[in-house]
Wavefront OBJ file of the C-alpha trace (Angstrom):
o trace
v -4.396 23.173 16.662
v -5.761 19.652 16.757
v -6.150 18.031 20.194
v -3.475 15.605 21.307
v -4.664 12.070 22.062
v -2.837 9.522 24.182
v -3.948 6.812 21.720
v -6.037 6.586 18.536
v -9.719 7.289 19.358
v -11.013 4.219 17.459
v -14.175 6.016 16.398
v -15.740 9.463 16.298
v -14.446 11.468 13.376
v -12.375 8.418 12.499
v -15.396 6.945 10.700
v -15.482 10.037 8.475
v -11.800 9.421 7.746
v -12.730 5.853 6.762
v -15.468 7.221 4.480
v -13.008 9.643 2.894
v -10.436 6.883 2.339
v -13.203 4.690 0.902
v -13.956 7.366 -1.719
v -10.235 7.854 -2.404
v -9.793 4.146 -3.205
v -12.798 4.296 -5.548
v -11.412 7.310 -7.400
v -7.853 5.966 -7.603
v -7.544 2.178 -7.578
v -10.978 1.392 -9.071
v -10.482 3.908 -11.875
v -6.998 2.477 -12.533
v -8.427 -1.045 -12.800
v -11.108 0.145 -15.211
v -8.450 1.485 -17.555
v -8.017 -2.149 -18.655
v -11.502 -1.908 -20.202
v -10.080 0.738 -22.562
v -7.287 -1.665 -23.579
v -9.016 -3.133 -26.640
v -10.309 0.309 -27.680
v -6.844 1.848 -27.511
v -5.313 -1.089 -29.376
v -7.867 -0.872 -32.186
v -7.849 2.936 -32.444
v -4.065 3.371 -32.540
v -3.272 0.045 -34.290
v -0.575 -1.031 -31.823
v 0.432 -4.395 -30.349
v -0.196 -5.710 -26.833
v 3.152 -4.661 -25.379
v 2.995 -1.002 -26.483
v -0.625 -0.594 -25.422
v 0.049 -2.184 -22.021
v 2.501 0.613 -21.202
v -0.468 2.937 -20.528
v -1.710 0.897 -17.573
v 1.869 0.264 -16.439
v 2.768 3.952 -16.338
v -0.392 4.825 -14.374
v 0.381 2.208 -11.736
v 4.105 2.992 -11.734
v 3.585 6.752 -11.337
v 1.057 6.167 -8.545
v 3.468 4.011 -6.563
v 6.720 5.721 -7.574
v 5.453 9.085 -6.306
v 3.873 7.652 -3.133
v 6.757 8.981 -0.962
v 6.014 12.432 -2.397
v 2.424 12.087 -1.197
v 3.669 11.086 2.259
v 6.128 14.002 2.286
v 3.418 16.558 1.499
v 1.106 14.950 4.049
v 3.751 15.011 6.802
v 5.171 18.479 6.168
v 2.298 20.501 4.703
v -1.128 18.912 5.155
v -2.916 15.701 4.249
v -5.874 17.815 3.114
v -3.764 19.957 0.773
v -2.014 16.912 -0.698
v -5.219 15.035 -1.516
v -6.942 18.094 -2.997
v -3.919 18.848 -5.186
v -3.808 15.205 -6.258
v -7.487 15.302 -7.228
v -6.920 18.323 -9.471
v -3.908 16.708 -11.191
v -5.671 13.358 -11.729
v -8.743 15.061 -13.179
v -6.613 17.181 -15.496
v -4.784 14.065 -16.717
v -7.991 12.203 -17.596
v -9.515 15.234 -19.323
v -6.365 15.796 -21.403
v -6.328 12.076 -22.266
v -9.759 12.395 -23.879
v -8.089 14.515 -26.594
v -5.195 12.081 -27.188
v -3.995 11.557 -30.761
v -1.257 8.999 -30.028
v -0.154 6.453 -27.475
v 2.685 8.767 -26.439
v 0.099 11.411 -25.560
v -1.671 8.860 -23.332
v 1.635 7.850 -21.737
v 2.082 11.425 -20.491
v -1.475 12.486 -19.684
v -3.198 9.278 -18.561
v 0.030 7.668 -17.345
v 2.252 10.280 -15.719
v -0.120 13.140 -14.826
v -3.045 11.029 -13.618
v -0.700 8.637 -11.822
v 0.994 11.537 -10.024
v -2.395 12.843 -8.901
v -3.389 9.428 -7.571
v -0.053 9.175 -5.701
v -0.688 12.403 -3.790
v -4.036 11.017 -2.610
v -3.578 7.305 -1.988
v -0.939 6.707 0.708
v -1.805 9.812 2.837
v -5.480 8.798 2.973
v -4.575 5.241 4.001
v -2.136 6.478 6.646
v -4.835 8.720 8.169
v -6.984 5.658 8.904
v -4.084 4.165 10.867
v -3.828 7.383 12.887
v -7.458 7.180 14.017
v -7.725 3.432 14.718
v -5.829 0.876 16.766
v -8.061 -1.845 18.254
v -10.310 -1.929 15.176
v -7.598 -1.031 12.690
v -7.993 -4.056 10.398
v -11.777 -3.616 10.217
v -11.408 0.108 9.482
v -8.923 -0.675 6.721
v -11.202 -3.403 5.390
v -14.054 -0.927 4.991
v -11.821 1.798 3.568
v -10.030 -0.456 1.082
v -13.301 -2.055 -0.053
v -13.800 1.087 -2.110
v -11.503 -0.476 -4.685
v -13.806 -3.489 -5.092
v -17.079 -1.572 -4.908
v -15.739 0.968 -7.372
v -14.638 -1.755 -9.787
v -17.997 -3.520 -9.495
v -19.916 -0.327 -10.303
v -17.518 1.378 -12.686
v -16.654 -1.606 -14.916
v -20.109 -1.918 -16.564
v -20.622 1.859 -16.403
v -17.350 2.509 -18.230
v -18.247 -0.109 -20.861
v -21.602 1.623 -21.353
v -19.928 5.051 -21.572
v -17.538 3.746 -24.231
v -20.445 2.409 -26.276
v -22.431 5.641 -25.960
v -19.705 8.310 -26.141
v -16.603 6.421 -27.405
v -13.461 6.196 -25.295
v -12.910 9.967 -25.678
v -16.167 10.826 -23.932
v -15.724 8.098 -21.318
v -12.348 9.516 -20.257
v -13.804 13.028 -20.115
v -16.595 11.877 -17.776
v -14.117 9.980 -15.593
v -12.085 13.193 -15.363
v -15.065 14.940 -13.814
v -15.741 11.985 -11.525
v -12.274 11.941 -9.909
v -12.681 15.592 -8.895
v -14.487 14.064 -5.908
v -10.995 13.512 -4.518
v -11.046 17.180 -3.507
v -14.090 16.469 -1.344
v -12.304 13.502 0.212
v -9.339 15.712 1.050
v -11.570 18.139 2.934
v -12.636 15.303 5.280
v -9.087 14.477 6.402
v -8.984 16.371 9.715
v -5.477 16.003 11.224
v -4.973 14.368 14.618
v -2.022 14.657 17.009
v -0.958 11.568 18.947
v 1.488 11.569 21.848
v 3.391 8.832 20.035
v 4.220 11.371 17.318
v 6.044 13.476 19.901
v 7.974 10.724 21.640
v 11.313 11.927 20.259
v 10.841 15.557 21.316
v 12.508 15.286 24.771
v 15.646 13.717 23.276
v 15.737 16.311 20.527
v 15.295 19.256 22.921
v 18.446 18.231 24.761
v 20.558 18.963 21.695
v 22.834 22.012 21.915
v 22.210 23.127 18.331
v 18.543 23.908 19.018
v 18.168 27.608 20.060
v 16.438 28.222 23.404
v 13.650 30.243 21.816
v 13.054 27.465 19.277
v 12.897 24.863 22.063
v 9.829 26.581 23.457
v 8.148 26.389 20.056
v 9.172 22.764 19.674
v 7.397 21.905 22.912
v 4.129 23.119 21.444
v 4.330 21.653 17.931
v 5.783 18.627 16.215
v 9.568 18.717 15.963
v 9.463 18.049 12.247
v 6.822 20.640 11.388
v 7.512 22.866 8.352
v 5.983 25.783 10.247
v 9.238 26.265 12.170
v 11.040 29.183 10.559
v 14.495 28.681 12.114
v 16.234 25.487 11.097
v 19.772 24.258 11.358
v 21.339 21.670 9.109
v 21.601 19.218 12.013
v 17.922 19.706 12.824
v 16.868 18.826 9.279
v 19.114 15.776 9.185
v 17.769 14.569 12.536
v 14.157 14.859 11.411
v 14.816 13.177 8.065
v 16.563 10.262 9.757
v 13.844 9.826 12.373
v 11.203 9.652 9.640
v 12.961 6.834 7.766
v 14.977 4.962 10.390
v 12.600 1.999 9.910
v 14.385 1.246 6.609
v 17.098 -0.597 8.555
v 14.652 -2.822 10.436
v 15.104 -6.490 9.356
v 11.347 -7.079 9.463
v 10.704 -4.187 7.106
v 13.475 -5.297 4.726
v 11.912 -8.756 4.357
v 8.473 -7.237 3.855
v 9.876 -4.890 1.195
v 11.445 -7.711 -0.838
v 8.247 -9.732 -0.558
v 6.217 -6.766 -1.813
v 8.390 -6.514 -4.947
v 7.498 -10.039 -6.077
v 3.858 -9.701 -5.023
v 3.474 -6.475 -7.030
v 5.009 -8.080 -10.108
v 2.528 -10.944 -9.997
v -0.707 -9.075 -9.327
v -0.566 -6.264 -11.900
v -0.855 -8.097 -15.276
v -4.036 -9.913 -14.263
v -6.025 -6.686 -14.104
v -4.646 -5.618 -17.502
v -5.157 -8.910 -19.348
v -8.221 -10.519 -17.772
v -10.603 -8.776 -20.190
v -8.415 -9.343 -23.317
v -7.880 -12.979 -22.282
v -11.604 -13.516 -21.812
v -12.275 -12.016 -25.248
v -9.601 -14.263 -26.798
v -11.376 -17.435 -25.576
v -14.750 -16.375 -27.009
v -16.332 -14.451 -24.140
v -18.452 -11.455 -25.195
v -17.535 -7.860 -24.322
v -20.298 -7.545 -21.734
v -19.402 -10.870 -20.136
v -15.744 -9.847 -19.978
v -16.686 -6.570 -18.255
v -18.927 -8.587 -15.939
v -15.917 -10.684 -14.892
v -14.240 -7.482 -13.719
v -17.419 -6.571 -11.852
v -17.498 -9.962 -10.127
v -13.849 -9.588 -9.199
v -14.639 -6.153 -7.796
v -17.637 -7.109 -5.656
v -15.922 -10.205 -4.222
v -12.924 -7.978 -3.556
v -15.236 -6.057 -1.188
v -16.108 -9.216 0.738
v -12.417 -10.047 1.031
v -11.648 -6.535 2.309
v -14.262 -6.503 5.027
v -14.294 -10.151 6.157
v -10.493 -10.437 6.355
v -10.362 -7.088 8.126
v -12.932 -8.270 10.673
v -11.373 -11.713 11.102
v -7.836 -10.450 11.677
v -9.114 -8.082 14.372
v -10.283 -11.112 16.376
v -8.063 -12.037 19.302
v -7.291 -15.499 17.917
v -5.917 -14.119 14.613
v -4.598 -10.704 15.612
v -1.151 -12.135 16.394
v -1.071 -13.981 13.062
v -1.759 -11.150 10.616
v 1.476 -11.811 8.734
v 0.486 -15.416 8.062
v -3.013 -14.352 6.978
v -1.383 -11.903 4.560
v 1.030 -14.421 3.049
v -1.755 -17.035 2.779
v -3.884 -14.593 0.767
v -0.966 -13.713 -1.533
v -0.175 -17.404 -2.065
v -3.791 -18.226 -2.943
v -3.854 -15.463 -5.564
v -0.665 -16.894 -7.044
v -2.278 -20.338 -7.250
v -5.285 -18.823 -9.038
v -2.966 -17.296 -11.658
v -1.344 -20.700 -12.258
v -4.756 -22.254 -12.954
v -6.070 -19.456 -15.177
v -4.676 -20.760 -18.545
v -6.872 -23.884 -18.332
v -10.055 -21.832 -17.760
v -11.228 -21.105 -21.293
v -14.923 -20.306 -21.094
v -17.185 -17.969 -19.147
v -18.596 -20.545 -16.647
v -15.037 -21.447 -15.596
v -13.801 -17.852 -15.463
v -16.571 -16.843 -13.044
v -15.218 -19.015 -10.149
v -11.753 -17.649 -10.909
v -13.004 -14.082 -10.518
v -14.649 -15.037 -7.218
v -11.513 -16.644 -5.773
v -8.933 -14.199 -7.063
v -11.083 -11.209 -6.097
v -11.602 -12.469 -2.542
v -7.937 -13.025 -1.751
v -6.897 -9.876 -3.597
v -9.174 -7.890 -1.289
v -7.765 -9.793 1.686
v -4.095 -9.018 1.174
v -4.691 -5.437 -0.007
v -6.465 -4.773 3.303
v -3.607 -6.284 5.288
v -0.741 -4.384 3.590
v -1.118 -1.238 5.753
v -1.991 -3.328 8.833
v 1.118 -5.494 8.499
v 3.235 -2.422 7.753
v 1.910 -0.709 10.905
v 2.698 -3.826 12.953
v 6.284 -3.741 11.674
v 7.146 -0.015 11.942
v 4.569 1.423 14.374
v 1.913 4.103 13.943
v 4.243 7.101 14.135
v 6.185 5.990 11.024
v 3.187 4.566 9.151
v 2.766 7.384 6.621
v 6.434 7.326 5.582
v 6.547 3.510 5.603
v 3.457 3.224 3.407
v 5.044 5.698 1.013
v 8.071 3.404 0.734
v 5.945 0.228 0.455
v 3.855 1.674 -2.370
v 7.023 3.092 -3.942
v 8.318 -0.486 -4.130
v 5.255 -1.380 -6.209
v 6.377 1.071 -8.898
v 9.000 -0.871 -10.852
v 7.066 -4.196 -10.882
v 3.920 -2.333 -11.921
v 5.876 -0.624 -14.700
v 7.562 -3.667 -16.208
v 5.195 -6.581 -15.555
v 2.331 -5.714 -17.976
v 4.687 -4.988 -20.921
v 6.678 -8.153 -20.148
v 3.430 -10.116 -20.066
v 2.383 -8.457 -23.334
v 5.729 -9.342 -24.924
v 5.243 -12.971 -23.862
v 1.751 -12.946 -25.416
v 3.105 -11.484 -28.669
v 6.009 -13.971 -28.720
v 4.231 -17.175 -27.714
v 0.788 -16.414 -29.131
v -0.943 -17.305 -25.840
v -1.395 -16.003 -22.310
v -0.091 -19.148 -20.596
v 3.512 -18.025 -20.015
v 2.380 -14.620 -18.728
v -0.039 -16.027 -16.164
v 2.389 -18.738 -15.015
v 5.093 -16.133 -14.391
v 2.639 -14.040 -12.366
v 1.559 -17.036 -10.304
v 5.080 -18.185 -9.447
v 6.081 -14.625 -8.544
v 3.255 -14.278 -6.002
v 3.866 -17.731 -4.532
v 7.563 -16.901 -4.110
v 6.590 -13.668 -2.338
v 4.428 -15.638 0.071
v 7.065 -18.316 0.718
v 9.783 -15.722 1.324
v 7.750 -13.999 4.013
v 6.718 -17.345 5.492
v 10.315 -18.556 5.873
v 11.354 -15.228 7.394
v 8.564 -15.387 9.976
v 9.376 -19.007 10.832
v 13.055 -18.105 11.281
v 12.081 -15.240 13.577
v 9.788 -17.526 15.575
v 12.597 -20.063 16.071
v 14.900 -17.263 17.192
v 12.273 -15.987 19.640
v 11.762 -19.438 21.128
v 15.513 -19.789 21.591
v 15.771 -16.412 23.327
v 12.786 -17.094 25.553
v 14.442 -20.283 26.734
v 17.293 -18.119 28.058
v 15.087 -15.697 29.970
v 12.748 -15.841 32.917
v 9.058 -15.002 32.847
v 9.654 -11.279 33.429
v 11.769 -10.983 30.321
v 14.842 -9.793 32.274
v 18.008 -11.818 32.691
v 20.917 -10.813 34.901
v 24.044 -12.513 33.688
v 27.526 -12.299 35.095
v 30.502 -12.935 32.894
v 33.910 -13.270 34.474
v 36.973 -12.512 32.460
v 40.101 -12.888 34.592
v 39.896 -10.293 37.372
v 37.135 -8.252 35.738
v 33.436 -9.093 35.961
v 30.815 -7.530 33.752
v 27.158 -7.095 34.529
v 24.961 -7.297 31.497
v 21.269 -6.534 31.713
v 19.299 -7.444 28.616
v 15.723 -6.324 28.159
v 13.764 -8.747 26.033
v 11.012 -7.501 23.755
v 8.177 -9.896 24.588
v 6.434 -9.269 21.239
v 9.254 -9.798 18.786
v 11.730 -11.766 20.851
v 14.584 -9.348 20.189
v 16.886 -7.504 22.594
v 15.866 -3.862 22.781
v 18.742 -2.571 24.901
v 21.913 -3.811 26.532
v 23.511 -1.935 29.442
v 26.986 -3.192 30.087
v 28.779 -1.878 33.172
v 32.243 -2.825 34.330
v 32.762 -2.843 38.050
v 35.605 -3.307 40.519
v 38.220 -6.010 40.268
v 37.905 -8.979 42.564
l 1 2 3 4 5 6 7 8 9 10 11 12 13 14 15 16 17 18 19 20 21 22 23 24 25 26 27 28 29 30 31 32 33 34 35 36 37 38 39 40 41 42 43 44 45 46 47 48 49 50 51 52 53 54 55 56 57 58 59 60 61 62 63 64 65 66 67 68 69 70 71 72 73 74 75 76 77 78 79 80 81 82 83 84 85 86 87 88 89 90 91 92 93 94 95 96 97 98 99 100 101 102 103 104 105 106 107 108 109 110 111 112 113 114 115 116 117 118 119 120 121 122 123 124 125 126 127 128 129 130 131 132 133 134 135 136 137 138 139 140 141 142 143 144 145 146 147 148 149 150 151 152 153 154 155 156 157 158 159 160 161 162 163 164 165 166 167 168 169 170 171 172 173 174 175 176 177 178 179 180 181 182 183 184 185 186 187 188 189 190 191 192 193 194 195 196 197 198 199 200 201 202 203 204 205 206 207 208 209 210 211 212 213 214 215 216 217 218 219 220 221 222 223 224 225 226 227 228 229 230 231 232 233 234 235 236 237 238 239 240 241 242 243 244 245 246 247 248 249 250 251 252 253 254 255 256 257 258 259 260 261 262 263 264 265 266 267 268 269 270 271 272 273 274 275 276 277 278 279 280 281 282 283 284 285 286 287 288 289 290 291 292 293 294 295 296 297 298 299 300 301 302 303 304 305 306 307 308 309 310 311 312 313 314 315 316 317 318 319 320 321 322 323 324 325 326 327 328 329 330 331 332 333 334 335 336 337 338 339 340 341 342 343 344 345 346 347 348 349 350 351 352 353 354 355 356 357 358 359 360 361 362 363 364 365 366 367 368 369 370 371 372 373 374 375 376 377 378 379 380 381 382 383 384 385 386 387 388 389 390 391 392 393 394 395 396 397 398 399 400 401 402 403 404 405 406 407 408 409 410 411 412 413 414 415 416 417 418 419 420 421 422 423 424 425 426 427 428 429 430 431 432 433 434 435 436 437 438 439 440 441 442 443 444 445 446 447 448 449 450 451 452 453 454 455 456 457 458 459 460 461 462 463 464 465 466 467 468 469 470 471 472 473 474 475 476 477 478 479 480 481 482 483 484 485 486
């Protein structure tokens, strides 16, 4: 059994977990981004329009995010290592089968569904493992781990273009299929860790009458929600399921979830249509692939620098505002993109968009952990990435339909930009409202955060003790006791 730690170790084997997550993001998100380089090849080979061809990238992204809770479920109840290794095998099989595709429908199933499912089993569990091993340096650890997406895009974009030229898209997909088998190696690095926070509900649970005495002894030694327990009651299963997802009713998480929906809608089409857009304004194939490489390498700088900056004491309390600022800046970049119609102007766009894309991608798990806590991080990330699914599915085809209908990319990019800016503004207003509420509550409390208030109602007086959460400015518990008549 893994040793139990009072808090995340912030180092040691944790750096190997970061390295494993770094490789996972290369093999999943970077490979997904590079599928856009196949866009023109698929369109020419199968003779289809923008909207139908865009479904390939949409289904990959949608399947990856839609099945993210499944990845979290396997990670929580079986093993993170098993889940990632299984995902690597499925993703590799999907890419290899795609190399033999004879129709777009074939690619929808193999490259879209099968590969996307494999990526889903790997992505959120690997990210959650980083949060288990780090606390004080969590943002920096995530910055390094998530930079794999940018580094992978920077390296893979020109490599994939070269593979297409040398071996056609069939051979390029076959080679990528072998490459993503490295996910199995990443899975082997994910050594589990037990934190005391994970067992905080055990005492309450062990008091329940429906837990047999013999099972209580086992529950004291292992996690209460472990699948290794052979004797289960219906109440036990319901209790564990609720405890895993009780964060869904938290107001902070609800606001974050709605914001993520609009952010996901805005960010996806850019990675699908940047190369086709560049080609449409006269940029060469190699220059268009180079734009993706620039976006990827600047993405790395955004990952690491924003991760390091938001770990500083002056910004650690303002991670939400750093996140919404990065999302808003990406939205502004999308609004300006239609007026950038040559390579020298598209290069600064790739720099700016790539930097802030890396910034907010790094902060998604950090902000989620701040909202729900470390013990629920794996399940919460599964839900957050699940919420990406529908926007990722519909936004590229909608953007393609707008291109086919209007004959230009302007409407598509404007819609993406406004969607991301709305996401940022929504989260900003919610945080400001919460801050105003906190200031109002703090004005009613003393410095210790405890307020003893006496209400008199006729002959009965009530003593109400309210404990104020100093971090969020919300009442955690209220103990109301009626006492003798006066």
